[in-house]
C-alpha positions in Angstrom: 28.9 -31.3 -28.1 27.1 -28.0 -28.4 26.9 -27.5 -24.7 30.8 -27.0 -24.6 30.3 -24.5 -27.0 28.2 -22.8 -24.9 30.3 -22.9 -21.9 33.0 -21.7 -23.8 31.2 -18.7 -25.4 29.6 -17.6 -22.0 33.6 -17.7 -20.7 34.9 -15.3 -23.3 32.0 -13.2 -22.9 32.4 -13.1 -18.8 36.4 -12.3 -19.6 35.4 -9.5 -22.1 32.8 -7.9 -19.6 35.7 -8.0 -17.0 38.1 -6.4 -19.3 35.6 -3.7 -20.3 34.7 -3.0 -16.6 38.0 -3.0 -15.1 38.9 -0.6 -17.8 35.8 1.6 -17.2 35.1 1.9 -20.7 31.8 -0.1 -21.0 29.7 3.0 -22.0 25.7 2.8 -21.4 24.5 -0.8 -21.3 23.2 -0.5 -25.1 26.7 -0.2 -26.0 28.1 -2.5 -23.5 25.9 -5.1 -24.6 27.0 -4.3 -28.0 30.5 -4.7 -27.6 29.8 -7.7 -25.8 27.9 -9.5 -28.8 24.9 -10.1 -26.5 21.4 -8.6 -25.8 20.7 -6.3 -23.0 19.1 -8.5 -21.5 22.1 -11.0 -21.2 24.0 -7.9 -20.1 21.5 -7.5 -17.2 21.3 -11.2 -16.3 26.0 -11.5 -16.3 25.3 -8.1 -13.9 23.2 -10.1 -11.6 25.0 -13.3 -11.5 27.9 -11.6 -10.8 26.5 -9.7 -8.1 25.3 -12.7 -6.8 28.5 -14.1 -5.8 29.3 -10.5 -3.8 30.8 -8.5 -6.8 29.8 -5.1 -6.4 29.3 -3.3 -9.8 27.9 0.1 -10.4 27.1 2.3 -13.3 28.1 6.1 -13.3 26.1 8.3 -15.2 28.8 10.9 -15.3 31.6 9.1 -16.9 28.9 6.9 -18.8 30.6 3.1 -17.3 30.2 0.4 -15.5 32.9 -0.1 -12.6 33.4 -2.6 -9.8 33.0 -0.9 -6.7 36.1 -2.6 -4.8 38.1 -3.9 -7.9 40.9 -4.9 -5.2 38.3 -7.9 -4.3 37.8 -9.0 -7.6 39.8 -11.6 -9.4 38.3 -13.6 -12.3 40.2 -16.5 -13.2 39.9 -19.9 -14.9 42.0 -23.0 -14.9 41.5 -25.8 -16.8 43.6 -28.9 -16.1 43.7 -32.4 -17.3 43.5 -34.8 -14.5 46.0 -38.0 -14.9 
């Protein structure tokens, strides 16, 4: 199923997004989108979606990176299990 592959692709992208943001090594939006393999518009959609869940993500022009305003409050996990 094509939609299943899209879901797993999105999960991979968000996981990679989280790794770059937690390490504060994203670069500017164009660079970050390239690292994730998505368009800048898609990057902004991901940012918006995560912020809609209350995750505050900011950008530092000085350090040229996105970062979590409250990283201690961010825990992105995925659990896959099989029901018996």
